[in-house]
SETI-487583 format. One line per 8 residues: number of its first residue (from 1); their letters; for each residue x, y, z of N, C-alpha, C, O. Coordinates in pm, 1 decimal, decimal comma, m for minus. Layout:
// residues N
NUM> A> X/Y/Z/X/Y/Z/X/Y/Z/X/Y/Z; ... $
This chain:
// residues 82
1> XXXXXXXX> m731,9/1319,8/m4231,8/m790,4/1251,0/m4117,9/m683,6/1231,7/m4010,5/m570,5/1193,4/m4040,5; m719,7/1257,8/m3888,2/m626,3/1246,6/m3776,5/m621,1/1101,7/m3728,9/m724,4/1038,1/m3707,4; m498,8/1050,6/m3712,7/m480,0/916,8/m3656,6/m490,1/928,9/m3504,7/m405,6/992,2/m3441,5; m592,6/868,4/m3446,8/m618,7/882,8/m3304,3/m538,7/787,0/m3216,5/m535,0/804,2/m3094,7; m475,7/688,1/m3275,2/m406,8/587,0/m3193,9/m295,3/644,0/m3106,1/m288,6/607,6/m2988,7; m207,6/731,3/m3156,2/m106,7/787,7/m3064,9/m168,4/872,5/m2953,3/m116,9/876,3/m2841,6; m277,6/939,3/m2984,2/m346,2/1020,7/m2883,8/m406,1/931,4/m2776,0/m393,3/960,6/m2657,1; m471,3/823,3/m2816,5/m531,3/729,7/m2721,1/m422,9/664,2/m2635,8/m443,8/639,3/m2517,1 $
9> XXXXXXXX> m308,3/636,4/m2695,5/m196,9/576,5/m2620,9/m152,1/667,6/m2506,8/m136,4/622,2/m2393,4; m131,8/794,2/m2536,1/m85,0/888,2/m2433,8/m192,8/910,5/m2328,0/m162,1/916,1/m2208,9; m317,7/923,2/m2369,8/m426,3/940,2/m2273,3/m435,3/818,3/m2182,1/m457,7/832,2/m2061,9; m418,1/700,0/m2238,1/m419,6/578,6/m2156,9/m309,6/578,4/m2052,7/m331,7/537,7/m1938,6; m191,1/623,6/m2091,2/m81,0/632,3/m1994,5/m112,8/730,0/m1881,8/m88,3/701,0/m1764,7; m166,9/844,5/m1917,6/m198,8/945,5/m1816,5/m307,7/894,7/m1721,9/m299,8/915,6/m1600,8; m408,7/828,5/m1776,8/m516,4/774,8/m1693,0/m463,1/664,6/m1601,3/m502,7/656,9/m1485,0; m374,7/580,2/m1651,6/m316,4/474,9/m1567,9/m231,4/534,6/m1456,0/m233,5/484,6/m1343,6 $
17> XXXXXXXX> m157,6/639,6/m1485,2/m78,4/706,8/m1381,6/m169,9/771,0/m1277,7/m140,4/768,2/m1158,3; m280,4/828,4/m1323,0/m378,6/884,6/m1230,1/m431,5/776,6/m1136,1/m444,7/799,5/m1015,8; m461,5/659,9/m1190,7/m508,7/549,6/m1107,5/m404,7/504,5/m1006,9/m437,9/471,0/m893,2; m279,1/503,7/m1048,6/m172,3/464,0/m956,7/m156,2/565,2/m843,4/m125,8/526,9/m730,4; m176,1/692,8/m872,0/m164,4/793,2/m766,1/m281,2/786,8/m668,5/m271,9/840,1/m557,9; m390,2/722,7/m707,4/m502,2/704,4/m614,6/m468,1/606,8/m502,4/m541,0/597,8/m403,6; m359,7/535,0/m517,2/m319,3/441,6/m412,2/m262,4/514,1/m290,2/m261,0/457,9/m180,6; m215,8/636,9/m307,2/m161,3/712,7/m194,1/m270,1/742,0/m90,5/m250,1/710,7/26,9 $
25> XXXXXXXX> m385,2/800,9/m128,5/m488,8/821,2/m26,6/m545,1/689,6/27,0/m591,6/683,7/140,8; m541,1/583,8/m54,9/m585,0/453,5/m6,0/m495,8/407,5/109,2/m545,1/358,4/210,7; m365,0/423,4/92,9/m272,2/383,1/198,2/m289,3/467,7/324,3/m276,4/416,6/435,5; m318,2/595,6/307,4/m341,3/682,5/423,0/m467,6/638,5/496,6/m467,6/629,4/619,3; m575,1/611,2/422,7/m698,0/562,4/485,7/m675,5/429,0/555,0/m726,8/406,3/664,6; m600,6/342,3/492,9/m571,3/211,9/552,0/m489,6/228,0/680,7/m513,0/157,7/779,0; m395,0/319,9/679,1/m311,1/344,7/796,7/m394,4/394,5/915,2/m373,1/352,6/1029,0; m489,3/484,4/887,3/m570,7/541,3/994,4/m694,3/457,5/1027,3/m774,2/496,8/1112,3 $
33> XXXXXXXX> m711,0/344,7/962,3/m819,3/253,4/995,5/m955,3/291,9/941,1/m1057,2/242,4/989,3; m959,1/378,0/843,4/m1086,3/417,3/783,6/m1132,8/309,0/686,4/m1051,4/253,3/612,7; m1261,9/278,8/685,5/m1310,6/175,7/593,3/m1319,8/223,7/448,2/m1350,7/144,6/359,1; m1293,5/350,9/424,1/m1304,4/405,4/288,8/m1189,2/365,6/198,2/m1191,6/397,3/79,3; m1089,3/297,8/250,3/m975,6/258,8/167,0/m1018,9/165,2/55,1/m955,3/161,0/m50,3; m1126,4/90,0/77,0/m1174,3/m2,8/m26,3/m1228,5/72,0/m147,9/m1217,0/24,8/m261,1; m1287,3/188,4/m123,6/m1337,7/270,1/m234,5/m1221,3/319,3/m319,9/m1228,0/316,0/m442,8; m1115,3/364,4/m254,7/m996,8/408,5/m328,5/m934,1/293,3/m406,4/m889,8/311,3/m519,9 $
41> XXXXXXXX> m930,4/176,3/m346,1/m872,8/60,2/m414,0/m954,6/21,9/m536,7/m898,7/m5,1/m642,9; m1086,5/19,4/m522,4/m1172,6/m15,8/m635,6/m1159,9/86,6/m747,9/m1149,0/50,6/m865,1; m1161,3/213,2/m711,4/m1150,6/318,9/m811,9/m1014,2/316,9/m879,8/m1005,4/332,4/m1001,6; m908,9/298,0/m802,8/m774,4/291,9/m860,2/m760,6/172,5/m953,2/m699,6/183,2/m1059,5; m816,7/59,4/m914,1/m808,7/m60,0/m998,4/m879,5/m38,2/m1131,1/m825,2/m70,0/m1236,9; m999,8/15,7/m1125,7/m1075,8/41,3/m1248,9/m1001,0/140,1/m1337,7/m993,2/121,0/m1459,0; m946,3/245,3/m1277,9/m876,6/347,8/m1355,2/m749,5/293,4/m1419,2/m722,2/321,5/m1535,9; m672,0/216,2/m1344,6/m548,6/159,0/m1399,9/m580,7/59,3/m1510,6/m512,9/56,7/m1613,3 $
49> XXXXXXXX> m683,0/m22,3/m1490,6/m719,5/m120,7/m1593,5/m766,9/m50,8/m1720,6/m727,8/m90,0/m1830,6; m849,3/50,8/m1707,2/m898,1/122,1/m1825,7/m783,9/194,5/m1898,1/m771,9/185,1/m2020,2; m701,6/265,6/m1823,8/m588,9/335,5/m1886,0/m487,9/240,2/m1946,0/m436,7/263,8/m2055,5; m458,9/132,1/m1874,4/m366,3/32,1/m1927,0/m418,9/m35,0/m2051,8/m343,1/m62,8/m2144,7; m549,1/m61,2/m2054,4/m609,8/m122,1/m2173,0/m600,1/m29,5/m2293,3/m571,3/m73,3/m2404,7; m624,4/98,7/m2269,9/m613,2/194,8/m2379,5/m470,3/199,1/m2432,6/m449,0/202,4/m2553,8; m373,4/199,0/m2343,1/m233,2/205,4/m2385,4/m188,6/77,1/m2454,1/m119,8/81,7/m2556,1; m227,3/m36,7/m2398,9/m186,9/m163,8/m2459,7/m251,5/m185,3/m2595,9/m190,3/m243,7/m2685,3 $
57> XXXXXXXX> m374,2/m138,6/m2611,8/m443,2/m156,5/m2739,3/m379,9/m74,4/m2851,1/m392,3/m108,8/m2968,6; m312,9/32,5/m2815,0/m253,5/120,9/m2916,0/m102,2/131,3/m2900,9/m42,3/227,8/m2948,3; m39,7/34,4/m2836,2/103,8/41,8/m2806,6/190,8/37,4/m2931,6/303,1/87,7/m2929,1; 142,7/m20,9/m3039,9/225,0/m30,1/m3160,4/244,2/105,3/m3228,3/326,9/117,0/m3318,8; 170,4/206,9/m3186,9/185,4/340,6/m3245,3/261,7/434,3/m3152,9/266,6/554,8/m3177,7; 321,0/381,3/m3047,5/386,1/466,3/m2947,6/507,7/538,9/m3002,9/542,6/645,7/m2952,6; 572,0/485,5/m3102,8/695,7/545,2/m3153,5/670,5/651,0/m3261,3/764,1/716,0/m3307,8; 546,9/667,7/m3299,8/515,8/770,7/m3398,0/519,6/907,5/m3330,8/486,2/921,8/m3213,2 $
65> XXXXXXXX> 560,3/1005,8/m3406,6/555,3/1141,7/m3355,2/413,3/1195,5/m3364,4/330,9/1142,7/m3439,1; 385,5/1298,7/m3289,4/253,2/1359,3/m3291,6/253,6/1479,9/m3384,9/348,3/1558,5/m3385,8; 147,8/1493,4/m3462,4/131,6/1611,3/m3546,8/74,3/1724,6/m3462,4/36,6/1704,4/m3347,0; 68,1/1842,3/m3520,3/12,3/1957,9/m3449,7/m134,0/1932,9/m3414,7/m177,6/1964,6/m3304,0; m209,9/1876,2/m3508,0/m351,3/1848,8/m3482,0/m367,7/1748,1/m3368,2/m454,5/1764,1/m3282,4; m284,6/1645,2/m3368,1/m292,0/1544,9/m3262,1/m254,8/1605,5/m3127,1/m312,6/1569,7/m3024,4; m159,1/1696,4/m3127,6/m117,1/1759,6/m3003,1/m228,2/1846,0/m2944,7/m252,6/1842,6/m2824,1; m295,3/1923,3/m3029,4/m407,3/2003,7/m2981,1/m520,8/1914,9/m2930,5/m579,9/1942,8/m2826,2 $
73> XXXXXXXX> m550,8/1809,1/m3003,3/m654,6/1715,9/m2960,7/m616,1/1648,2/m2829,9/m700,0/1631,9/m2741,3; m490,4/1608,8/m2817,5/m442,0/1543,8/m2695,9/m456,3/1636,3/m2575,4/m500,5/1593,2/m2468,9; m419,4/1761,7/m2591,6/m430,6/1857,3/m2481,9/m575,3/1872,5/m2436,3/m603,1/1873,3/m2316,4; m665,8/1884,3/m2530,3/m807,4/1898,3/m2497,1/m860,9/1773,8/m2428,1/m930,4/1783,6/m2327,0; m829,1/1657,5/m2481,7/m881,6/1533,4/m2425,2/m820,6/1500,2/m2289,6/m886,6/1438,7/m2205,9; m696,5/1539,5/m2266,9/m636,3/1518,3/m2134,7/m711,8/1598,9/m2029,8/m738,7/1549,1/m1920,5; m746,0/1722,9/m2062,7/m821,6/1804,2/m1967,9/m959,0/1743,3/m1941,2/m1008,3/1748,3/m1828,5; m1020,0/1686,9/m2042,4/m1151,1/1623,2/m2023,6/m1137,1/1494,3/m1943,2/m1219,0/1467,1/m1855,4 $
81> XX> m1034,9/1415,4/m1972,0/m1017,3/1286,2/m1904,5/m984,2/1302,9/m1757,2/m1024,1/1220,7/m1674,7; m912,2/1407,7/m1724,0/m875,2/1426,5/m1584,0/m980,8/1505,1/m1511,8/m967,5/1531,3/m1392,3 $
């Protein structure tokens, strides 16, 4: 049986980083006075909270190494998550 906790931890980190990068277009919209910056802020907040929650919930397994099966699963799920 594959231990999913290290996989969920890494996916959570990647999703949280994705949410943080959504702040760049938010700042550009804010600079140019577009009202759409609020959409970017809401989406970035939700994404960072979800990714951070996934990482924090499984943080105690962060120091474990990944097996080959976990690595293949992680690669597939990262493509789906992004």
